Backbone as numpy.savetxt, mean C-alpha at the origin, in Angstrom:
# Nx Ny Nz CAx CAy CAz Cx Cy Cz
16.23 -4.48 4.69 15.26 -5.34 5.94 15.47 -6.89 5.80
15.30 -7.43 4.72 15.26 -8.87 4.08 17.00 -8.78 3.64
17.67 -9.86 4.12 19.06 -9.83 3.47 19.08 -10.37 2.25
17.85 -11.51 2.09 18.18 -12.15 0.48 17.75 -11.18 -0.35
17.58 -11.61 -1.35 17.09 -10.52 -2.62 16.11 -10.67 -3.17
15.15 -9.76 -2.61 13.54 -9.97 -2.66 13.27 -9.85 -4.23
11.94 -10.96 -4.28 11.33 -11.22 -5.90 10.36 -9.39 -6.07
10.20 -9.79 -7.16 9.50 -8.65 -7.53 7.96 -9.24 -8.14
7.37 -7.83 -8.30 5.46 -8.30 -9.04 5.76 -7.39 -10.79
6.30 -7.99 -11.50 5.86 -7.40 -12.60 4.67 -7.10 -13.36
4.25 -6.12 -13.76 2.86 -5.08 -13.89 3.12 -4.57 -15.24
2.13 -4.89 -16.35 2.23 -4.47 -17.34 0.56 -3.50 -17.12
1.07 -2.14 -17.55 0.05 -1.24 -17.87 -0.48 -0.94 -18.99
-1.83 0.08 -18.83 -2.63 0.22 -20.11 -1.66 0.93 -21.08
-0.48 1.53 -20.35 0.03 2.45 -21.10 1.44 1.79 -21.65
1.23 0.52 -21.60 2.36 -0.72 -22.30 3.72 -0.13 -21.30
3.92 0.10 -19.99 4.98 0.57 -19.35 5.11 -0.21 -18.02
6.14 -0.88 -18.36 6.48 -2.51 -17.85 6.76 -1.87 -15.81
6.52 -2.40 -14.72 6.37 -1.99 -13.83 6.92 -3.01 -12.94
7.69 -2.84 -11.84 8.80 -3.84 -11.31 8.53 -3.76 -9.74
7.48 -3.93 -8.73 7.20 -3.69 -7.65 7.85 -4.92 -6.87
8.84 -4.25 -6.13 9.56 -5.00 -5.43 8.87 -5.66 -4.11
8.55 -7.01 -3.62 7.92 -8.08 -2.87 8.67 -7.68 -1.38
7.13 -7.24 -0.18 7.93 -7.27 0.82 8.19 -8.50 1.79
9.10 -9.04 2.21 9.65 -9.85 2.94 9.14 -10.27 4.20
9.70 -11.06 4.96 9.10 -11.66 6.24 9.32 -10.30 7.24
10.73 -9.54 7.16 10.88 -8.65 8.12 9.54 -7.35 7.88
9.82 -6.96 6.95 9.12 -5.78 6.91 7.75 -5.96 7.75
7.06 -7.20 6.89 5.65 -8.04 7.52 5.60 -7.90 9.16
6.89 -8.56 9.52 6.45 -8.68 11.09 6.96 -6.94 11.83
7.68 -5.87 11.24 7.68 -4.65 11.82 6.33 -4.20 11.50
5.87 -3.99 10.41 4.55 -3.48 10.53 3.41 -4.05 11.14
3.49 -5.37 11.79 2.49 -6.34 12.46 2.75 -5.88 13.73
4.09 -5.56 14.28 3.81 -5.26 15.24 3.54 -3.94 15.69
3.80 -2.94 14.99 2.78 -1.60 15.04 1.38 -1.48 15.19
1.14 -2.18 14.33 -0.43 -2.27 14.26 -0.83 -3.27 15.79
-0.58 -4.30 16.34 -0.31 -5.06 17.42 -0.35 -4.14 18.71
1.14 -3.04 18.46 0.78 -1.96 19.71 -0.04 -1.66 19.64
-0.60 -0.73 18.65 -1.35 -0.03 18.72 -3.33 -0.73 18.96
-3.68 -1.69 18.80 -4.75 -2.83 19.17 -4.45 -2.77 20.95
-3.07 -3.12 20.94 -2.81 -3.40 22.54 -3.26 -2.20 23.43
-3.03 -0.68 23.03 -3.59 0.26 23.11 -5.21 0.55 23.65
-5.84 0.46 22.46 -6.74 0.42 22.29 -7.44 -0.57 23.27
-7.29 -1.57 23.53 -7.57 -3.17 24.41 -7.51 -2.29 26.10
-6.40 -1.74 25.87 -6.25 -1.29 27.72 -6.65 0.24 27.83
-7.27 0.82 26.97 -8.06 1.66 27.01 -9.65 1.74 27.61
-9.81 0.42 26.48 -11.33 -0.37 26.56 -11.49 -1.04 28.08
-10.45 -1.73 28.39 -10.28 -2.42 29.76 -10.84 -1.16 31.10
-9.70 0.00 30.85 -9.90 1.11 31.71 -11.37 1.54 32.10
-12.06 1.96 30.69 -13.28 2.42 30.57 -14.00 1.30 31.54
-14.03 0.24 31.17 -15.37 -1.23 31.69 -14.84 -0.78 32.92
-13.84 -0.76 33.70 -13.78 -0.68 35.22 -14.23 0.36 35.68
-14.70 1.61 34.76 -15.41 2.66 35.61 -16.51 2.44 35.69
-17.07 1.44 34.55 -18.67 1.48 34.69 -19.01 -0.38 35.38
-17.89 -1.09 36.00 -18.38 -2.45 36.52 -17.56 -2.25 37.98
-17.85 -2.48 38.99 -16.51 -2.59 40.15 -15.95 -3.25 40.27
-16.52 -4.73 39.90 -15.75 -6.10 40.38 -16.49 -6.66 38.93
-14.50 -6.24 38.20 -14.28 -6.88 36.89 -14.12 -8.13 37.12
-12.82 -9.09 37.92 -12.53 -10.45 37.95 -14.02 -10.87 38.43
-14.92 -10.42 39.59 -16.29 -11.24 39.53 -17.22 -11.40 37.85
-17.36 -10.13 37.20 -18.13 -10.40 36.09 -17.44 -11.46 35.65
-16.47 -11.40 35.24 -15.49 -12.67 34.11 -16.28 -13.94 34.56
-15.95 -14.09 35.61 -16.20 -15.38 36.08 -17.67 -15.69 36.23
-18.69 -14.72 36.14 -20.14 -15.00 36.44 -20.80 -15.26 34.96
-19.72 -14.88 33.97 -20.49 -15.54 32.89 -19.99 -16.63 32.42
-21.41 -17.22 31.38 -21.55 -18.55 30.94 -20.74 -18.42 29.89
-20.22 -19.92 29.40 -19.20 -20.46 28.60 -19.66 -19.85 27.25
-20.69 -19.81 26.95 -21.41 -19.49 25.46 -20.59 -17.53 25.59
-21.34 -16.77 26.62 -20.92 -15.66 27.10 -19.06 -15.54 26.76
-18.35 -16.27 27.23 -17.15 -16.31 27.71 -16.62 -16.17 25.61
-17.09 -17.34 25.14 -16.43 -17.90 23.82 -17.26 -16.07 22.86
-18.11 -15.65 23.21 -18.60 -14.62 22.31 -17.78 -13.79 22.66
-16.93 -13.24 24.08 -16.04 -12.28 23.72 -14.53 -12.91 22.94
-14.28 -14.24 23.05 -13.74 -14.16 22.41 -13.62 -14.01 21.22
-14.50 -14.30 20.28 -14.93 -13.72 19.37 -14.99 -12.61 18.96
-15.33 -11.78 19.73 -15.62 -10.33 20.06 -14.17 -9.85 19.43
-13.25 -10.40 20.48 -11.83 -10.07 20.39 -11.41 -10.01 18.79
-11.37 -11.25 18.34 -10.73 -11.24 17.26 -11.80 -10.54 15.44
-13.02 -10.61 16.12 -13.84 -9.84 15.21 -13.59 -8.59 15.68
-12.69 -7.95 16.53 -12.05 -6.32 16.58 -10.96 -5.90 15.77
-9.92 -7.04 15.78 -8.96 -6.81 15.07 -8.95 -7.21 13.45
-9.54 -8.03 13.29 -10.33 -8.21 11.76 -10.49 -7.12 10.98
-11.79 -6.48 12.24 -12.44 -5.03 11.58 -11.19 -3.84 11.17
-10.15 -3.36 11.98 -9.29 -2.91 12.13 -8.50 -3.03 11.05
-7.65 -4.80 11.00 -6.85 -4.36 9.51 -7.62 -4.49 8.90
-8.57 -5.25 8.31 -9.77 -4.77 7.00 -9.95 -3.07 6.45
-10.81 -2.83 7.64 -10.78 -1.17 7.64 -10.25 -0.17 6.92
-8.93 -0.61 7.90 -7.58 0.43 7.50 -7.20 -0.09 6.14
-7.22 -1.47 6.08 -6.51 -1.68 4.55 -7.61 -1.01 3.40
-8.51 -1.18 3.38 -9.70 -0.54 2.65 -9.75 1.01 2.54
-9.84 1.43 3.61 -9.66 2.74 3.51 -8.47 4.14 3.45
-7.31 3.02 3.65 -6.13 3.73 3.98 -5.17 3.47 2.07
-5.69 2.73 1.17 -5.53 2.43 0.36 -4.13 1.12 0.37
-4.94 -0.19 0.92 -4.40 -1.38 0.80 -2.98 -0.98 2.04
-3.23 -0.22 3.11 -2.43 -0.26 3.99 -2.85 0.22 5.54
-1.86 -0.40 6.38 -2.68 -0.04 7.83 -1.76 0.51 8.11
-1.82 1.44 9.49 -0.59 2.70 10.10 0.35 1.89 9.96
0.70 0.39 10.23 1.86 -0.41 10.30 2.56 -0.55 9.21
1.86 -0.55 8.13 2.10 -0.74 6.93 2.83 0.18 6.28
2.07 1.52 6.21 2.43 3.11 5.97 3.89 3.45 6.90
4.08 3.01 8.23 5.16 3.56 8.82 6.35 3.06 8.19
6.03 1.17 7.87 7.27 0.53 7.46 7.18 0.90 5.63
6.06 1.43 4.93 6.43 1.28 3.83 6.17 0.09 2.50
4.96 -0.62 3.05 4.15 -1.58 2.35 3.13 -1.56 2.02
2.49 -2.07 1.55 1.09 -2.01 0.72 0.44 -3.44 0.48
-0.63 -3.40 0.47 -1.16 -5.29 0.06 -1.71 -4.40 -1.13
-1.44 -5.48 -2.55 -2.24 -5.55 -3.77 -2.51 -6.59 -4.36
-3.79 -6.64 -5.59 -3.67 -7.80 -6.11 -2.74 -8.02 -6.42
-2.83 -9.41 -6.74 -1.79 -10.05 -7.43 -1.56 -9.44 -9.13
-2.18 -9.33 -9.47 -2.21 -8.52 -10.77 -1.50 -6.88 -10.58
-1.17 -6.62 -9.49 -0.58 -5.41 -9.10 -1.92 -3.74 -8.76
-3.33 -4.54 -9.24 -4.09 -3.91 -8.98 -4.24 -3.66 -7.02
-5.06 -2.26 -7.41 -5.50 -2.18 -5.45 -6.17 -2.99 -4.83
-6.08 -3.29 -3.53 -7.01 -4.28 -3.25 -8.31 -3.75 -2.98
-9.12 -4.63 -3.01 -10.79 -4.52 -2.66 -11.64 -4.82 -1.35
-12.10 -4.51 -0.89 -13.19 -4.92 0.05 -12.86 -6.54 0.59
-13.70 -7.52 -0.61 -13.38 -8.76 -0.78 -12.14 -9.85 -0.51
-11.21 -8.57 -0.87 -10.06 -9.40 -1.03 -9.43 -9.26 0.24
-9.56 -7.96 1.08 -8.97 -7.63 2.27 -9.30 -8.47 3.44
-10.78 -8.41 2.97 -11.83 -9.28 4.22 -11.71 -10.34 4.51
-10.85 -11.09 3.46 -10.54 -12.61 3.23 -9.18 -12.65 3.76
-7.91 -12.26 3.37 -7.03 -12.05 3.70 -6.87 -11.90 5.50
-7.52 -10.99 5.76 -7.79 -10.81 7.53 -8.36 -11.73 8.04
-9.59 -12.23 7.14 -10.32 -13.39 8.01 -9.24 -15.08 8.43
-8.60 -14.82 7.31 -7.73 -16.28 7.55 -6.77 -15.91 8.80
-6.17 -14.76 9.16 -5.21 -14.38 9.86 -5.40 -15.53 11.12
-6.51 -16.33 11.67 -7.01 -16.86 12.97 -6.43 -18.30 12.13
-5.98 -18.44 11.10 -5.65 -20.01 10.51 -3.71 -19.43 10.79
-3.31 -18.23 10.04 -1.95 -18.09 9.99 -1.56 -18.12 11.08
-2.24 -17.61 12.13 -1.37 -17.42 13.50 -1.43 -18.81 14.23
-1.93 -19.90 14.16 -1.66 -20.80 14.39 -0.18 -21.70 14.31
0.07 -22.49 15.17 -0.54 -22.86 16.56 -0.25 -21.76 17.54
1.25 -20.91 17.53 1.52 -20.06 17.98 2.57 -19.27 17.34
2.56 -17.54 17.53 3.31 -16.65 17.24 3.09 -17.08 15.64
2.06 -17.12 14.81 1.79 -17.33 13.19 2.93 -18.32 12.96
3.35 -19.14 13.35 4.18 -19.88 12.76 3.59 -20.45 11.33
2.60 -21.06 11.05 1.27 -21.41 9.55 2.29 -20.44 8.82
0.99 -18.86 9.31 1.94 -17.72 8.32 3.21 -17.50 7.80
4.00 -17.78 8.93 5.41 -17.64 8.70 6.29 -18.41 7.98
5.56 -20.29 7.98 6.24 -21.12 7.25 5.93 -20.72 5.87
4.56 -20.25 5.79 3.91 -19.84 3.94 5.00 -19.12 3.46
4.84 -17.63 4.24 5.48 -16.50 3.83 7.41 -17.14 3.37
7.64 -17.93 4.06 9.17 -18.34 4.01 9.22 -19.24 2.55
8.35 -20.17 2.41 8.20 -21.61 1.56 7.63 -20.95 -0.56
6.97 -19.34 0.06 6.20 -19.56 -1.28 6.99 -18.25 -1.56
7.29 -17.90 -3.18 8.09 -17.58 -4.03 8.06 -15.91 -4.04
6.96 -15.43 -3.49 6.49 -14.00 -3.07 6.29 -13.60 -1.98
6.46 -14.40 -1.31 6.22 -14.37 0.51 4.89 -13.93 0.85
3.89 -14.97 0.67 2.77 -14.81 0.48 2.30 -15.35 1.58
1.45 -15.46 2.81 0.92 -16.06 4.13 -0.45 -16.78 3.26
-0.77 -17.82 4.35 -2.10 -18.45 3.67 -3.49 -17.43 3.23
-3.53 -16.43 4.20 -4.63 -14.89 3.90 -4.44 -14.97 2.27
-2.79 -14.49 1.99 -2.49 -13.96 0.72 -3.00 -14.94 -0.23
-2.68 -16.23 -0.33 -3.04 -17.44 -1.05 -4.36 -17.34 -1.53
-5.35 -17.51 -0.25 -6.47 -17.83 -0.58 -6.93 -16.25 -1.39
-6.60 -15.27 -1.06 -7.75 -13.50 -1.26 -6.66 -13.39 -2.75
-5.57 -14.19 -3.15 -4.98 -13.79 -4.32 -4.30 -12.11 -4.30
-3.70 -11.71 -3.10 -3.12 -10.64 -2.59 -1.26 -10.84 -2.20
-1.11 -10.07 -2.19 0.79 -9.92 -1.91 1.22 -8.62 -1.20
2.04 -8.52 -0.95 2.71 -6.88 -0.40 3.57 -6.81 -1.25
4.08 -5.62 -1.20 4.76 -4.78 -2.29 5.72 -3.24 -0.93
6.52 -3.51 -1.52 7.57 -2.18 -0.90 7.26 -1.06 -1.48
7.27 0.47 -1.17 6.94 1.43 -2.38 8.51 1.84 -1.38
9.58 2.17 -2.20 11.02 2.75 -2.20 10.63 4.15 -1.90
11.36 4.57 -1.66 11.68 6.01 -1.27 12.54 6.06 -2.38
12.01 7.13 -3.47 12.96 7.23 -4.43 13.25 8.98 -4.47
14.88 9.08 -5.10 14.92 10.38 -5.63 14.76 10.70 -6.64
13.43 12.04 -6.80 13.53 12.59 -8.46 13.92 13.07 -8.95
14.92 13.92 -8.58 16.29 14.53 -8.98 16.81 13.52 -9.60
17.06 12.57 -10.14 17.70 11.80 -10.63 17.14 11.38 -12.25
15.68 11.79 -12.45 14.86 11.65 -13.24 15.23 13.02 -13.83
14.33 13.86 -13.99 14.07 15.30 -14.85 14.53 16.38 -13.69
15.80 16.20 -13.81 16.37 18.19 -13.28 15.37 19.13 -13.66
14.97 20.22 -12.87 14.44 21.56 -13.55 15.75 21.87 -14.11
15.23 23.00 -15.10 16.26 23.62 -15.83 16.08 24.91 -15.45
17.34 25.52 -15.34 17.66 26.75 -14.61 16.87 27.93 -15.91
16.26 29.09 -15.44 15.65 29.89 -15.95 14.63 29.31 -17.46
14.24 28.20 -16.79 13.01 27.55 -18.41 11.96 28.51 -17.41
10.79 28.48 -18.45 9.40 28.84 -18.40 8.57 28.41 -17.59
8.01 29.27 -16.47 7.30 28.30 -15.55 6.20 27.34 -16.02
5.92 25.98 -15.79 5.04 25.35 -16.37 3.55 25.68 -15.18
2.97 25.19 -16.12 1.57 25.13 -15.17 1.20 24.32 -14.36
0.24 24.30 -13.40 0.08 23.07 -12.24 -1.20 22.33 -12.78
-1.60 21.56 -11.95 -2.82 21.05 -11.92 -4.12 22.10 -11.54
-5.26 21.49 -11.64 -5.79 22.57 -11.05 -6.98 21.52 -10.93
-7.72 20.46 -11.68 -8.48 19.77 -11.27 -8.37 18.58 -11.12
-7.06 17.78 -10.68 -7.12 16.29 -10.67 -7.03 15.70 -9.18
-7.23 14.28 -9.83 -7.27 14.00 -8.10 -6.12 13.47 -7.73
-5.82 12.95 -6.22 -4.62 12.60 -6.00 -4.22 11.40 -7.21
-3.21 11.50 -7.00 -1.90 10.01 -7.65 -1.97 8.64 -6.37
-2.52 7.73 -6.92 -2.52 6.23 -6.11 -0.84 5.95 -6.39
-0.56 5.22 -5.45 1.08 4.73 -5.27 1.25 4.16 -6.82
0.52 3.55 -7.11 0.39 2.50 -8.78 0.15 4.05 -9.68
0.14 4.66 -9.38 0.14 5.93 -10.53 1.23 6.35 -10.65
2.09 6.76 -9.44 3.28 7.14 -8.55 4.37 6.50 -9.60
3.99 5.06 -9.24 5.46 4.12 -9.93 5.15 4.08 -11.27
3.99 4.41 -11.91 3.77 4.29 -13.52 4.45 5.56 -14.19
4.18 6.84 -13.32 5.10 8.11 -13.81 6.56 8.02 -13.68
7.00 7.58 -12.70 8.58 7.32 -12.50 9.00 6.06 -12.75
8.38 4.91 -13.79 8.93 4.41 -14.27 9.32 4.93 -15.65
8.19 5.50 -16.24 8.14 6.31 -17.21 9.65 7.21 -17.51
9.45 8.19 -16.43 11.03 8.82 -16.28 12.10 8.05 -16.25
11.95 7.11 -15.72 13.23 6.29 -16.09 13.55 5.94 -16.96
12.37 4.90 -17.64 12.75 4.79 -19.29 13.34 5.94 -20.00
12.58 7.52 -20.06 12.79 8.01 -21.13 13.51 8.00 -21.92
14.83 8.32 -21.09 15.74 8.71 -22.53 16.33 7.62 -23.15
16.06 6.48 -22.56 16.23 4.93 -23.82 14.93 4.93 -24.79
14.01 5.69 -24.94 12.87 5.52 -25.74 13.39 6.06 -26.70
12.27 5.65 -28.22 12.45 6.39 -29.27 11.64 7.55 -29.01
12.01 8.73 -30.07 11.51 10.00 -29.81 9.94 9.77 -29.95
9.72 9.02 -30.75 7.62 9.07 -31.05 7.46 8.36 -29.81
8.10 7.06 -29.61 7.49 6.39 -28.46 7.48 7.17 -26.75
8.58 8.33 -26.85 8.68 9.27 -25.69 7.78 10.10 -25.55
7.63 10.71 -26.74 6.58 12.19 -26.86 4.83 11.31 -26.91
5.24 9.99 -27.02 3.22 9.37 -26.87 2.77 8.91 -25.53
4.19 8.74 -25.32 3.79 8.09 -23.43 3.87 9.20 -22.72
4.58 10.10 -22.90 4.63 11.37 -21.75 3.05 12.09 -22.38
2.68 12.17 -23.51 1.51 12.68 -23.90 0.29 11.83 -23.23
0.48 10.49 -23.21 -0.77 9.94 -22.24 -0.51 10.41 -20.91
0.16 10.05 -20.29 0.41 10.33 -19.04 -0.21 11.83 -18.65
0.30 12.60 -19.44 -0.35 14.10 -18.70 -1.61 14.60 -19.05
-2.62 13.56 -20.22 -3.56 13.67 -20.44 -4.54 13.04 -19.36
-4.00 11.82 -18.68 -4.54 11.00 -17.81 -4.45 11.75 -15.97
-2.94 11.97 -15.67 -3.21 12.75 -14.85 -2.52 14.32 -14.45
-2.34 15.01 -15.62 -1.98 15.96 -15.48 -3.55 17.27 -14.68
-4.49 16.93 -15.21 -5.35 17.83 -14.74 -5.19 19.23 -14.89
-4.63 19.58 -16.49 -5.13 21.02 -16.87 -6.07 21.19 -18.51
-6.14 22.17 -18.66 -6.87 22.94 -19.49 -6.39 22.82 -20.56
-6.87 23.02 -21.91 -6.65 22.71 -23.11 -4.97 23.58 -23.61
-5.23 24.98 -22.45 -3.53 25.74 -22.68 -2.70 25.04 -22.10
-2.72 24.73 -20.88 -1.63 24.21 -20.13 -0.98 23.02 -20.74
-2.01 21.88 -21.14 -1.57 20.84 -21.81 -0.47 21.49 -23.27
-1.16 22.50 -23.77 -0.21 22.83 -25.07 0.87 23.12 -24.22
1.48 24.11 -23.36 2.60 24.37 -22.72 3.32 23.30 -22.38
2.30 21.96 -21.29 3.22 21.44 -21.17 3.78 20.37 -22.16
3.19 20.39 -23.16 3.62 18.98 -24.17 4.20 20.00 -25.51
4.54 20.86 -25.42 5.80 21.63 -25.73 7.06 20.56 -26.85
7.50 19.80 -25.36 8.46 19.61 -25.77 8.78 17.90 -24.64
9.76 17.44 -24.78 9.56 16.37 -23.95 10.29 17.11 -22.72
11.24 17.89 -22.41 12.11 18.41 -21.29 10.69 18.97 -20.79
10.11 19.71 -21.25 8.68 20.22 -20.41 7.64 19.37 -19.81
7.69 18.40 -20.87 6.66 17.16 -20.31 6.72 16.60 -19.17
8.49 15.92 -19.23 8.90 15.22 -18.08 9.39 15.96 -16.73
9.29 17.26 -16.79 9.35 18.28 -16.37 8.21 18.50 -15.06
6.79 18.49 -16.10 5.90 18.56 -15.60 5.18 17.24 -14.47
5.70 15.95 -15.35 5.20 14.39 -14.36 5.78 14.58 -12.99
7.04 15.23 -13.29 8.27 15.13 -12.25 7.14 16.21 -10.84
7.33 16.55 -11.32 6.41 17.73 -9.99 5.68 17.61 -9.91
4.61 16.87 -11.02 3.14 15.93 -10.61 3.19 15.34 -9.28
4.37 14.58 -9.31 4.47 13.27 -8.53 5.12 14.20 -7.11
5.93 15.05 -7.50 7.01 15.55 -6.12 5.99 16.47 -5.54
4.77 16.97 -6.02 3.98 17.63 -5.08 2.88 16.41 -4.09
2.73 15.13 -4.75 2.37 14.24 -3.89 3.10 13.97 -2.59
4.24 13.94 -2.54 4.58 13.38 -1.70 5.22 14.37 -0.30
C-alpha cells in the first residue's frame, strides 16, 4: 500500500527473541481512517433521523439555540468521535473497525499493548492533527517522522504497526503419520504480540543451537500451551513436536 520501504519497530521480548514489527505508513492510516469515518457518518445519519422524529422543526430548533449551546454541540460531536476511537482501541486491543479491516494496530513505542491513557491522549490530539483542513498537521507529521507518527502518537508515545498475514505452512509443516499432539485446555487467547513472538521463534528455530532451540521452545509451550503435566511431556518430547504444537496454537487463533 505504501510504495517506499516501511520502517520497523524492533522489540526485545523477555524470551530474548527479537521481533521486527513493520510500521504502518500513511496509506494504511488513510484507509483505516476512511472506514472509521464512514461508520461515524452512518451513526450521525441515524442520530439525525431519530432526532427528526422527536422534533418537528429541526432547522428552527438549531437556529433558536444560544451561542453557548451551539458551541456545546460542536464539542459533543468531537467528544463522540473521541469516545469512539478511544473505546475501540482499548476494547479491541489497539484497533478500531477500520484498523482491523486494514490490518494495523496501535502499540506503545516499546511494542507493548496500548493503554487507556495513551489511547485517550493520541485521540484527543486529533483536533490538532486535523488542522487546518483534511488532517494537514497530522499528514505532515507522518511524512516527516521516521516511524510515520502523527502529533498525537508523538505525545502519547505510540505508533501504528502492520499485522501481516503469514503462511504458517512454511514454518513447521505437519508430519504425516505423527502422533496426535494434545490441545490447549485452559489457555487464554493469544494477543498479536504473542503470535508475533511465536512466529519469530518458528522462523529462527532452524538456525538456533539445539540447546537454545529446546530452551526457547519449552518457555513458549509453558507460557502459552495451557497443557497439563502429561500434555507438556508429550509436546516437549522433541523439537519437531514442540514446534508443531506452537504452530497449531497460532493456527487456532486465526
